[in-house]
C-alpha positions, -999 to +999 in steps of 0.1 A: -360+302+036-369+267+022-356+256-011-346+292-024-332+277-058-361+256-067-386+272-093-420+284-078-453+297-094-475+319-067-508+309-065-538+331-069-560+318-042-544+307-009-558+276+011-551+266+044-522+238+040-530+202+049-523+166+039-550+144+026-550+111+045-573+080+050-585+094+080-592+130+070-569+159+067-536+163+084-538+202+094-510+222+108-510+254+129-485+278+145-488+297+176-460+325+185-464+338+220-503+341+223-510+345+185-518+317+166-512+325+129-542+321+104-549+288+088-546+307+054-510+318+046-500+351+034-484+335+002-487+300-012-465+289-040-466+259-065-436+237-067-427+211-094-441+177-086-473+184-067-455+203-039-468+236-023-448+262-001-469+283+023-455+317+042-467+335+067-448+367+078-450+384+114-434+410+132-410+385+145-404+357+126-413+345+092-426+309+090-427+284+059-443+253+054-435+229+026-458+199+018-445+174-008-447+135-019-420+116+001-404+085-009-390+068+023-368+043+003-378+012+023-361-021+016-386-040-003-372-071+010-378-058+045-409-037+043-441-040+025-452-011+001-471+020+014-501+029-002-491+067+001-467+089+019-464+127+022-440+150+040-442+185+055-412+207+066-421+235+090-395+260+092-394+295+115-369+323+109-368+344+140-362+381+135-366+388+171-361+368+203-395+344+207-399+327+240-427+306+230-432+291+196-455+258+193-459+238+159-488+212+157-500+187+132-533+172+139-559+148+122-598+156+129-612+150+164-635+124+150-623+089+137-642+065+118-662+039+135-637+009+145-607+032+143-578+030+171-554+058+176-525+061+202-489+072+209-464+053+187-431+068+197-395+057+203-360+056+189-359+097+183-393+096+169-427+111+181-454+091+163-494+084+164-505+054+146-543+053+136-557+019+123-590+004+116-596-029+099-587-019+064-556+009+069-529+019+090-516+056+094-487+065+113-478+104+116-443+108+129-418+138+137-387+145+160-389+138+196-369+160+223-339+139+215-342+142+179-348+179+182-312+183+203-296+161+176-310+186+149-291+214+163-257+194+153-270+191+116-276+229+113-314+223+114-319+241+148-301+267+166-268+248+180-269+256+216-302+234+216-274+206+214-266+214+253-302+204+262-299+170+257-291+164+294-325+180+299-341+150+278-321+125+296-328+135+333-366+145+322-362+179+339-375+199+307-409+216+312-412+245+290-404+228+259-409+193+244-436+173+224-471+170+234-494+143+220-531+132+218-549+105+198-552+130+166-515+146+166-488+161+180-473+195+188-438+207+192-433+234+218-397+248+213-371+260+233-364+299+232-353+313+198-330+344+194-331+368+163-311+353+135-319+316+148-341+291+128-355+256+133-368+228+107-390+202+117-402+174+097-438+159+095-446+128+078-478+109+072-475+072+057-504+049+053-505+013+042-529-017+045-535-028+081-530-065+072-492-056+063-474-065+097-439-053+085-443-019+105-437-002+074-457+029+083-433+034+115-402+031+097-415+054+070-420+085+092-386+091+105-366+114+081-347+145+088-358+178+070-325+180+053-334+144+036-366+157+027-355+189+012-327+173-005-353+146-021-374+178-033-343+195-048-333+165-066-371+158-079-375+197-092-341+195-109-350+161-130 
């Protein structure tokens, strides 16, 4: 469970969770086996500080999605200021063995005239950047190497750390990160009953004229860092 100690208010009317960006809403989806979870969650909660927590309950898993403002704490002497930055933390708790789980974060398929989009990953980061004459937006999360490292931090099943050899020799085929011009999806290694996995997704945007690569460096947190910031902000 995400942030069990943080106070929350159950919202009467649930909506599909998304992040508003300059290039349209960043929408999220979860597929377990052949089943795509409904866009509208079973439960939706309001947390302090303009945050929401959505929850879906299925026969084999509970899925949660936290949406929150995020401060990447970029050094102002190195990077220019961001116009906006929001993070998501997706978590799945398996109550039965799950062979196929996929989580995605995608922008609308349309892009404004003059906008360009493409893969922008590297250094443990899976990322897509969209840019036009006015704005640069980067959406990022864990790549395969970072997923294996997350297993050592308690953010994923510990046995996934042993999958690092597959990443280095490119022998993995049943799990990994796929990307397109509008977003990414993460296919997870198999989960056993009692396993959990947390994945971060961050969207950061800034003026396109800023050449400091600030949006790229802003989208590289761990879910633990995001949750720690949310807990601290909620207690303030």
